[in-house]
N, C-alpha and C positions, 0 to 999 in steps of 0.2 A: 342279836334277832333268832340264833341258832338257841340262845336257852329259853329264847321268849316259847319257841313251837317246843322245844322239848319237855317246858311244864306244861302246856297243852295238852300233850301227847300223854301227861302224867295224869292230866286232868281226866282226859280220857278212860283211858285206864281205869283210875279210880273208883269214873261213873258205874264203868261196866263191874267191875268187882264190888260196888257198891250196891248193885241191882244185879245182881248175876242170876237169882232165883226167878227174875221174870225174862231172860235169857233164855236160862235152864228151864223153866217150865213148858215158856214158847217152843224152846226146842222139840219137847218130851211128846207135845199134841200135834206136834206136825211130824214124827213120826209115828204117834198116836193113828194121825188119821190116816196115813201112806198103811198102815197096816191092814186099816180098817176098808180101804177102799179095796187093799189087795186082797182080802176077801172077802169081800163081798160082791166084789167085779165077778161075772161070767166070765172062761176064759172062751177068748175067741180064736178059731182057726183060721188060718188063708190055706188056700188052693187056689197052683196057679197056672191055669193051661195056656201054652204059643200056639199061634195060631201065623202063616205065611200067607200077605198079601204078595202075588204077584202082577206085576208091569202090565197096562195095556197092551195089546200086538200093535208094532207101528206099523207095520208095512202090510198092503191087503192080502189077504190071503187066497186072490180072484188073479190078482193081475203083481203082483208082486210090487206095486208102488210104495212110497214110502207116504204113508197118511201124513202123519205128524215128528217133529224134528222134538222130542222129550229135555229137556234139558235138567240139572238137575234141584233147580229149586223148582220148578213144576211138579216134577218128581216125586220130591219130598213133599207136596201141597198133598196132592193127587195119596197121599201114603198118611200122610196125619186125616186126611179127612175120611179114608176111609174108616182108620185108625178113631175118632170121634162119630163115625156112623153106628158104632157099637153100642152106647151107651145111650141110644137114641127110644125113646118112649115108646113108641108104634113098637119097635123089635120088643121093648122089655116086656112091655105088655103080654107080649104072644110068649114071650119068657116064664112068665108067673102065671100064668092058663096051663102052658106046660107040664110045669113043677106043683101047681093045683091038682091038677090030672093025676101025677104020678105019688100024688099023697105026700112033696117035698115041705110044700105050703104049706100050711095051716092059713085061718082068717085076722090071729092074734099080730102078727109082723107089724110094727111101730117105726116109723121115719127114723131115719137117725140126727140125731141137730148137729147141724155142723159143727158149733164151738165145743161137741165131745169128740168128733173127727177128730180136729186140728188141735187139741192138745193132746187128749190120750192117744189116739191112732196114732201120729208122729207123721201124718201127711195132711196138704191143703186142704181145704172146705171146700174147694174150685171142681171142676170138672163133670164129673154125674151129678154131684147135690147139688152142681148149680142150675141141675135143669129139674128141679122141684118143683118152677110153675110153670103153668101154663094146663090146658086140658088134652086130654089124648083119642083120636079120633081116627081109629085104626083099620074100620069098616070090615075088621075080622069077628064074627061071634064069637071065639074063644077068647079075644081079647078084650070084647068090648063088657064081656061081664067081670072081667076084672075088677076090683075095687084101687082106686086110685092110690089108696094109704099101700097097699100091698108095694105097686107100681116104685112109691116111692121110699122104700126100705130095699128093694134091692138097688134102686140109686144112689143108696145111700151106704152101703155093703159091696160094691163093687167101683173096681179101679184099672184105667188103661193105661199101658203101659207103655211104648213103641221105641224099641232096642237100638238105639242109637248104632246109625250109617250100616244100617239092615234095615230087611223089608219082614222083617221078624214082630209082633207086636207081645206083648205079657198081658192077660187078661186075669187080675186077683179078685176073687173073693174071698169075703171072710162073712165065717159063721161060728154061732158055736157048737156044733158038731162038725168035726171033720168030712164023715161021709156027705153028709148036706150039703157042704162046702165044695166037694166034688164032684156033686150030682147038678150043683147049679154051674160052675165055671163051667162040664163040657156042657150043657143043654144053652150055654148061653153062644160060644164058639159053635156048635152044629147048629143052632139057630142063626146065628149071623153067617155061617157061609148058604144053608139054606133061602137066605135073603138075598144074599148077595145076586146068586141065580135067579133069584125071582126077579131082582130088577131087572139083569141084564137082560136077561128074556123078553120083559117088559118095555124094554128099552130098543132089545132089536124087532119085534112086534109091532112099535110106534113109528119106528124108522120105514118098517117095510109098507106100514098102512099111510105115511104122508106121501115117500116116493110112488105108492101106487097112485093116490089124490093126484100129485104131481105130474105124471103120464097121463093121466086121462087129460086133464086143464088144457097139457103142451097138444094133445091128441086133437081134440077137440079147438086148440086153435090151431095145428093147424091143418083143420081139413076146414074151417073157415076160411085161412088162408090159402088152399088148395082150388076152392070152389072160388071165394075171389078171381084168383088167379084165369080161374076160367073160361069162368062171365067177362070178365075182362078180354081174353082169345079170344073165345067167340062173337062178341060183340067188334072188336075188331078183324074177324075173319068175315062176319056178312055186312059191313061196311065192305073190304075188298070185293066181296062179292058184285054189292050192289052197284057198286061204282065198274067192275069189269063191265057187268049187266047193261048197263047204263050207255056204257062206250060202244058194246059190241051192237048194241040194236039202236042206237043212231045209224055208226057205219054202215051196218044191215039197211035202214032205211034211206041212205042218200041215193038218189039216183046214179051218182057217178060216184065209184071205191076207191079211196086215196087207199093205193099201194103201199106206199113208203109209211105212212098211219093206222095201217092195222093196227088193231089193240088187241090181237090175238095172235101168235105163233105156233105154228103145228108144220110137221114134215108134207102135206098135203098141200097146205096153202105154201110153204116154200116153192115146190115143185109149181103149183098153180101158176104163179109168180114169174116164174122165172119163164115157162111156156110163152103166159103172156107178156114178154117181156121179148121173149126174141120172135114171136109174133104177129109184135106192133112193129121191130126192125124191118120187120122181113116185107110187112104191110107197107111201111114206110118205102122202101124202095123200089117195088112194087107199082105203088102208084106214079113215081117220079119214072116208070117205064109204060107202064100199061095204060092204055086211058079205063073210065067211066065204062061200068059194067061190062069189065073184061072178064073170060070166067076164070082167069087166076087170081083177079082181082076178088073178085065173088068169092071165092075159094079161099082165099084168105083171112076175108072183114067175117068172110061165119065163120071160122077157125077162130077167127079173135070171140065174138058174139060168146062162140059155144064154151069159150073158157072163161073169161067172165062168168056167166052164166054155173059156171062148175065156181070160182069166186064167190059168187053172192050165195050157192046151195052153202058152202065148205061156213058162210057167214050164217047161215040159217040155223045149220047144227052146232056150228059154237055158241050162239045165241040160245041157241032152245038147253045148251048145257051148262049154261053162265046161270038162265035161268034156273032152272035143277038145281047146280050148287049154291043159288042166291037162300031156295026155298031151304034146302037141309040147314043152310050156316043159320037161319031164321028158326026155324024148329030145334037145333041145339041149343041156342042162343035162349029162347022161351023155354025150354026144359031144364036148365039150369037153374038155381035158387039163385034170385038177388040176391048180393052182399049185402051183407050190413050198411046202416046209413056210416057214412064216413067211409069203407073199403071201396065205392067205388069212383071215391077222391083220387085215390092211390093209381100212378101210375102202375106198367105190367112189370120195370125191373125194379120196381118197391118190394111187388108182392113178392116177385123170386129171391130178391136177398132177403126177408123175412120168412119165407118158405126153407129156403137154404139154412137159416139160422133155427129155425124150429125144430128141423128136421135135425141137428145137430144136438139142441136141447137133451132132445127125444132119447137122441143112443145113448147118450151120456147119461140120463136118468136112467133108462132100460139097463146101464152096465152097472149103474151105481145099485140099482132093486138086488141084480143079482146077486152083485159081490155081498149087500145086507141076509139075505136067503143063506146064503153060504155060511157066511159068517156065523148068524145064527146058528146054524146047525153044529161048524163049527167048532162054538166057542169050547172051551172048558172054565171050568170055576174059579175064579181069579182066586179066591181065600184056598187055604187049605189048612188041616188041623197038625203040627205038627206036633207037639209033647203033647196029652191028654194032662188032666188033672191031677195034680196030687199034692193030698192037704199033707201040709208041716206037721212032723212028730209034737210039736213043741207050739204048744199056741205064741199067739201073738201080741197080744192084750190078757191081764192088762200087762204091761210093764214093769214087773214089782223093783229092780234095782230103779230105774229112772224115776220112778212113784216116790221109793224111800229116797233119791238126792232130791228133788223137785222140792219134797213136803219139810227136810230137813231143814236147808237151805232156805227157802220161804221159813220155818219156826225161826232161824240164826237171824234173819231179817229182822222176823217181824218183833222178837224176844227183845235187838238191840235197840231199834226202833222205840217202844215204849217203854226201855231204860232210858234213853237221852231224853223223850217225852216228860219221861215221871223226872228228873231232875231241874228239867228247866220248869216245871210244874212246882217244884218245890218253892218256901218262902223265908227255911232255915237257912243262919247265917252262921256258917260253918269259916269263914278263911278273912285274915284282914282285908281281902281284896271286898268281898260280899260287903264290910264296915264302909268304907271307903268307896264302895257302888253306891249300898242303899241308902247310909247316914248321912255321908259324907262329914266324918270326923275322925279325929287323928284315933291310933291306937296306940293306950300305954301300956297293955303288955299281955301276953297268952300267959293261959293255964294248962301247962301241958298233960294230956291224957294217958291217966293213971295206966 
């Protein structure tokens, strides 16, 4: 087996030796292609600007209360999300518009093909280039006038690289002119900082608007509950006043006043009731002593009637006061707006509980609104440019040595493949094994090659 394997390797060597011009020609073609590629490819320079993306404050500026407890995963997610926003088409459309006004970009930029970036740029064609599809609706007049081809061009020449285990992000821009690469990178970073400030300002404004709307709704709901509660209280007061007035009126209309069940209490009535009780006690004693029409008895009876007249007069005054109270309660109940349908069916305890809850919610929303206003005024930018762009002195493309090695290896591979293909396609009988394989005849002898 070892001998057979050795013979096979010798055969491979002889095949390559016999077809060496094919292999050499393919290698030379690969070298020539690499030299031509390095010659015709325009040099591309890379400029890098570094920005820092800070973390959102986790405590309230107003109360110092912990708003959220960020985890490492959520923090990294927020960082990478902010980094991906650098290559959104809305922002880049504004960048292109600004660069066109500055004269950095013309109108002849063409989008970079993803296969070219993958093959010769040494970086994946994902990321920014993956966003080439889809329209750009920015609402910005400057960005609206930008051709989509230039946005695609910028997407093909920009890449974002978050620095591991930091909050730093590198923005790489490639261009055939080093100065243009620096200007584009700096403009992208500056516009992204401005974009983040606008987004945060818009978010604060939207939050203030939302909280203001909620406060107005809660205020209206609280006022409705208070009106319903006042209506229920007024109705209850009117019913109580009507009951007291009815009882006092019946008591005053009765021929004999029941002192034990008078529907009203006052200091004067209590004093009169005590005087009447004393008068009746003394009158009862006098009737046991004196005969009818006795002056003493007549005097006591006259005093008793006078006290009862005073009590009746007090009852009449109480009836008048109760009538006035009833009229006032009725007027107050009629002056209040009738509650909404369904509110009248709720009792006073339910309404009071609802009012308490609505007031707590109203105060909480007021606190949130004040906090949002203070936070919006005190917020600083989360994105900051740490290092302005600086283009490399040497171009990053073409990679001449890499192109030469790749083309050399490709030529060698293609030449070797062609050599074995030619050997496979040939029909010349050269070895005794060929005679046995193709003719199935015994070999009588060999003629050595001179």
